[in-house]
N, CA and C atoms as an extended XYZ file, in Angstrom:
246
Properties=species:S:1:pos:R:3:atomname:S:1:resname:S:1:resid:I:1 pbc="F F F"
N        39.840      -34.641       -6.650 N   MET     1
C        40.756      -34.942       -5.229 CA  MET     1
C        42.175      -34.512       -5.481 C   MET     1
N        42.312      -34.127       -4.482 N   ASN     2
C        43.863      -33.464       -4.505 CA  ASN     2
C        44.805      -34.497       -3.987 C   ASN     2
N        46.250      -34.291       -4.248 N   LYS     3
C        47.162      -35.387       -3.805 CA  LYS     3
C        47.228      -35.968       -2.624 C   LYS     3
N        46.841      -34.774       -1.702 N   TYR     4
C        47.046      -35.249       -0.233 CA  TYR     4
C        45.885      -36.327        0.139 C   TYR     4
N        44.325      -35.999       -0.337 N   ALA     5
C        43.641      -36.839       -0.160 CA  ALA     5
C        43.854      -38.427       -0.739 C   ALA     5
N        44.379      -38.268       -1.858 N   LYS     6
C        44.776      -39.589       -2.266 CA  LYS     6
C        45.692      -40.408       -1.482 C   LYS     6
N        46.905      -39.729       -0.833 N   GLU     7
C        47.626      -40.260       -0.230 CA  GLU     7
C        47.200      -40.756        1.316 C   GLU     7
N        46.032      -39.833        1.735 N   PHE     8
C        45.392      -40.382        2.894 CA  PHE     8
C        44.637      -41.523        2.672 C   PHE     8
N        43.814      -41.743        1.610 N   TYR     9
C        43.355      -42.928        1.504 CA  TYR     9
C        44.175      -44.019        1.100 C   TYR     9
N        45.186      -44.044        0.382 N   LYS    10
C        46.149      -44.887        0.233 CA  LYS    10
C        46.782      -45.611        1.675 C   LYS    10
N        47.187      -44.569        2.382 N   ARG    11
C        47.531      -44.849        3.650 CA  ARG    11
C        46.453      -45.693        4.610 C   ARG    11
N        45.335      -45.461        4.279 N   HIS    12
C        44.337      -46.485        5.158 CA  HIS    12
C        43.592      -47.338        4.538 C   HIS    12
N        44.653      -47.782        3.345 N   GLY    13
C        44.141      -49.234        2.720 CA  GLY    13
C        43.238      -49.086        1.765 C   GLY    13
N        42.996      -47.883        0.929 N   VAL    14
C        42.082      -47.987       -0.065 CA  VAL    14
C        42.511      -48.413       -1.317 C   VAL    14
N        42.451      -49.227       -2.004 N   GLU    15
C        42.934      -49.812       -3.010 CA  GLU    15
C        42.444      -49.242       -4.438 C   GLU    15
N        41.243      -48.878       -4.409 N   GLU    16
C        40.492      -48.284       -5.795 CA  GLU    16
C        39.887      -47.033       -5.433 C   GLU    16
N        40.735      -45.922       -5.979 N   ILE    17
C        40.282      -44.624       -5.658 CA  ILE    17
C        39.731      -43.955       -7.109 C   ILE    17
N        38.185      -43.766       -6.838 N   HIS    18
C        37.337      -43.397       -7.777 CA  HIS    18
C        37.688      -41.640       -7.983 C   HIS    18
N        37.212      -40.884       -9.312 N   PRO    19
C        37.399      -39.335       -9.224 CA  PRO    19
C        36.058      -38.805       -8.132 C   PRO    19
N        36.475      -37.874       -7.728 N   ALA    20
C        35.097      -37.089       -7.133 CA  ALA    20
C        33.976      -36.647       -8.103 C   ALA    20
N        33.051      -36.693       -7.284 N   ALA    21
C        31.757      -35.672       -8.169 CA  ALA    21
C        32.067      -34.752       -8.806 C   ALA    21
N        32.921      -33.608       -7.851 N   GLU    22
C        33.061      -32.432       -8.116 CA  GLU    22
C        33.937      -32.171       -9.119 C   GLU    22
N        34.655      -33.300       -9.803 N   THR    23
C        35.416      -33.153      -11.210 CA  THR    23
C        34.774      -33.310      -12.197 C   THR    23
N        33.402      -33.100      -12.372 N   GLY    24
C        32.635      -33.239      -13.431 CA  GLY    24
C        32.248      -34.401      -14.020 C   GLY    24
N        32.384      -35.839      -13.271 N   LEU    25
C        32.253      -36.921      -13.575 CA  LEU    25
C        30.793      -37.165      -13.590 C   LEU    25
N        30.172      -37.967      -14.921 N   ASN    26
C        28.764      -38.275      -14.862 CA  ASN    26
C        28.161      -38.810      -13.891 C   ASN    26
N        27.380      -38.785      -13.015 N   MET    27
C        26.902      -39.459      -11.612 CA  MET    27
C        25.632      -39.834      -12.415 C   MET    27
N        24.972      -39.679      -13.281 N   ALA    28
C        23.643      -40.246      -13.627 CA  ALA    28
C        23.696      -41.898      -13.172 C   ALA    28
N        22.561      -42.196      -12.594 N   GLY    29
C        22.314      -43.597      -11.970 CA  GLY    29
C        23.285      -44.143      -11.141 C   GLY    29
N        24.278      -43.589      -10.623 N   LYS    30
C        25.043      -43.867       -9.758 CA  LYS    30
C        24.573      -43.751       -8.086 C   LYS    30
N        24.959      -44.563       -7.553 N   LYS    31
C        24.459      -44.479       -6.132 CA  LYS    31
C        25.388      -43.533       -5.121 C   LYS    31
N        24.520      -42.649       -4.550 N   VAL    32
C        25.856      -41.724       -4.048 CA  VAL    32
C        25.684      -41.633       -2.326 C   VAL    32
N        24.552      -42.367       -2.068 N   MET    33
C        24.508      -42.610       -0.718 CA  MET    33
C        24.007      -43.860       -0.137 C   MET    33
N        24.296      -44.678        0.839 N   THR    34
C        23.589      -45.505        1.615 CA  THR    34
C        23.593      -45.131        3.045 C   THR    34
N        22.233      -45.215        3.500 N   THR    35
C        21.975      -44.595        4.839 CA  THR    35
C        20.913      -45.607        5.706 C   THR    35
N        21.120      -45.750        6.822 N   LYS    36
C        20.432      -46.292        7.935 CA  LYS    36
C        18.939      -45.561        7.967 C   LYS    36
N        19.000      -44.282        7.767 N   TYR    37
C        17.856      -43.461        7.900 CA  TYR    37
C        16.801      -43.870        6.677 C   TYR    37
N        15.538      -44.480        6.962 N   CYS    38
C        14.886      -44.821        5.913 CA  CYS    38
C        13.465      -44.136        6.061 C   CYS    38
N        13.161      -43.547        4.703 N   LEU    39
C        12.050      -42.714        4.762 CA  LEU    39
C        10.535      -43.708        4.833 C   LEU    39
N        10.735      -44.913        4.503 N   LYS    40
C         9.694      -45.781        4.367 CA  LYS    40
C         9.243      -45.997        5.828 C   LYS    40
N        10.345      -46.112        6.914 N   HIS    41
C        10.320      -46.611        8.091 CA  HIS    41
C         9.969      -45.041        8.560 C   HIS    41
N        10.075      -44.291        8.275 N   GLN    42
C        10.042      -42.803        8.963 CA  GLN    42
C         8.282      -42.629        8.623 C   GLN    42
N         8.035      -43.013        7.687 N   PHE    43
C         6.418      -42.596        7.131 CA  PHE    43
C         5.400      -43.998        7.476 C   PHE    43
N         6.088      -44.885        8.244 N   ASN    44
C         5.477      -45.950        8.632 CA  ASN    44
C         4.800      -46.718        7.621 C   ASN    44
N         5.528      -46.785        6.183 N   ILE    45
C         5.251      -47.756        5.263 CA  ILE    45
C         6.283      -48.985        5.115 C   ILE    45
N         6.751      -49.323        6.196 N   CYS    46
C         8.210      -50.293        5.940 CA  CYS    46
C         7.416      -51.425        5.396 C   CYS    46
N         8.224      -52.149        4.382 N   ASN    47
C         7.669      -53.428        4.001 CA  ASN    47
C         7.599      -54.421        5.030 C   ASN    47
N         8.000      -54.577        5.887 N   THR    48
C         7.641      -55.489        6.962 CA  THR    48
C         6.181      -55.317        7.112 C   THR    48
N         5.633      -54.151        7.401 N   CYS    49
C         4.456      -53.905        7.989 CA  CYS    49
C         3.233      -53.278        6.573 C   CYS    49
N         3.821      -53.048        5.678 N   HIS    50
C         3.168      -52.677        4.517 CA  HIS    50
C         3.654      -53.268        3.143 C   HIS    50
N         3.843      -54.439        2.954 N   PRO    51
C         4.542      -55.134        1.683 CA  PRO    51
C         3.702      -54.637        0.421 C   PRO    51
N         2.474      -53.783        0.350 N   GLU    52
C         1.565      -53.561       -0.642 CA  GLU    52
C         2.122      -52.515       -1.359 C   GLU    52
N         3.194      -51.421       -0.373 N   GLN    53
C         3.624      -50.356       -0.970 CA  GLN    53
C         4.730      -50.789       -2.154 C   GLN    53
N         4.401      -49.930       -3.386 N   THR    54
C         5.187      -50.223       -4.209 CA  THR    54
C         6.316      -49.096       -4.421 C   THR    54
N         7.632      -49.747       -5.229 N   GLU    55
C         8.554      -48.692       -5.566 CA  GLU    55
C         8.287      -48.042       -7.125 C   GLU    55
N         8.927      -47.431       -7.346 N   PRO    56
C        10.317      -46.373       -6.961 CA  PRO    56
C         9.615      -45.265       -6.348 C   PRO    56
N        10.355      -44.886       -5.470 N   PHE    57
C        10.168      -43.585       -4.443 CA  PHE    57
C        11.224      -42.650       -4.997 C   PHE    57
N        11.231      -41.393       -4.950 N   TYR    58
C        12.040      -40.364       -5.296 CA  TYR    58
C        12.280      -39.223       -4.392 C   TYR    58
N        13.441      -38.851       -4.380 N   LEU    59
C        13.612      -37.400       -3.705 CA  LEU    59
C        13.786      -36.545       -4.517 C   LEU    59
N        12.692      -35.346       -4.937 N   ILE    60
C        12.869      -34.081       -5.794 CA  ILE    60
C        13.509      -32.703       -5.240 C   ILE    60
N        14.677      -32.404       -5.884 N   ASP    61
C        15.455      -30.858       -5.098 CA  ASP    61
C        14.449      -29.954       -5.745 C   ASP    61
N        15.139      -28.621       -5.306 N   GLU    62
C        14.628      -27.417       -5.698 CA  GLU    62
C        14.719      -27.132       -7.166 C   GLU    62
N        15.852      -27.954       -7.739 N   ASN    63
C        16.056      -27.781       -9.154 CA  ASN    63
C        15.163      -28.531       -9.970 C   ASN    63
N        14.391      -29.554       -9.589 N   ASN    64
C        13.524      -30.389      -10.035 CA  ASN    64
C        14.237      -31.717      -10.627 C   ASN    64
N        15.508      -31.868       -9.929 N   HIS    65
C        16.032      -33.108      -10.073 CA  HIS    65
C        15.637      -34.263       -9.458 C   HIS    65
N        15.282      -35.249      -10.007 N   LYS    66
C        14.965      -36.737       -9.054 CA  LYS    66
C        16.191      -37.376       -8.784 C   LYS    66
N        15.874      -38.079       -7.341 N   TYR    67
C        17.098      -38.862       -6.875 CA  TYR    67
C        16.182      -40.248       -6.341 C   TYR    67
N        16.702      -41.474       -7.272 N   GLU    68
C        15.812      -42.548       -6.997 CA  GLU    68
C        16.244      -43.128       -5.692 C   GLU    68
N        15.309      -43.599       -4.894 N   LEU    69
C        15.397      -44.250       -3.743 CA  LEU    69
C        15.127      -45.466       -3.741 C   LEU    69
N        16.295      -46.762       -3.378 N   LYS    70
C        15.885      -48.040       -3.379 CA  LYS    70
C        16.128      -48.433       -1.965 C   LYS    70
N        15.372      -49.609       -1.588 N   PHE    71
C        15.537      -49.880       -0.179 CA  PHE    71
C        16.252      -51.545       -0.099 C   PHE    71
N        16.982      -51.570        0.807 N   ASN    72
C        17.375      -52.968        1.211 CA  ASN    72
C        17.006      -53.222        2.731 C   ASN    72
N        15.772      -53.845        2.853 N   CYS    73
C        14.897      -53.957        3.905 CA  CYS    73
C        15.650      -55.001        4.786 C   CYS    73
N        16.033      -55.925        3.887 N   ALA    74
C        17.054      -57.011        5.000 CA  ALA    74
C        18.027      -56.383        5.910 C   ALA    74
N        18.769      -55.046        5.321 N   LYS    75
C        19.559      -54.511        6.031 CA  LYS    75
C        19.314      -53.368        7.015 C   LYS    75
N        18.110      -53.031        6.625 N   CYS    76
C        17.602      -51.877        6.872 CA  CYS    76
C        18.050      -50.361        6.428 C   CYS    76
N        18.483      -50.730        5.229 N   GLU    77
C        19.190      -49.353        4.747 CA  GLU    77
C        18.398      -48.913        3.544 C   GLU    77
N        18.423      -47.675        3.075 N   MET    78
C        18.260      -46.835        2.237 CA  MET    78
C        19.276      -46.465        1.290 C   MET    78
N        19.219      -46.564        0.021 N   GLU    79
C        19.966      -46.117       -1.198 CA  GLU    79
C        19.572      -45.014       -1.772 C   GLU    79
N        20.574      -43.803       -2.325 N   ILE    80
C        19.973      -43.055       -2.980 CA  ILE    80
C        21.011      -42.686       -4.182 C   ILE    80
N        20.299      -42.748       -5.383 N   TYR    81
C        20.814      -42.644       -6.577 CA  TYR    81
C        20.838      -41.194       -7.130 C   TYR    81
N        21.955      -40.749       -8.010 N   PHE    82
C        21.840      -39.399       -8.883 CA  PHE    82
C        20.916      -39.612       -9.972 C   PHE    82
């Protein structure tokens, strides 16, 4: 992160600034995204309708890297972990 980005975040009240993934930080096992878009809901296997569906679920990219998906059904959110 460059100094201008740091200044921007501080100016907007961010108290704790972590290094960006682009710096080579080890992101293994870290949450990289929280989204309201939920694949369980999209594929009609949401826990509210289908509690028998078991986790874990993964997204797999073109380099065969697996990203674990975790679901917070109470908030209707999906989390993606590196």
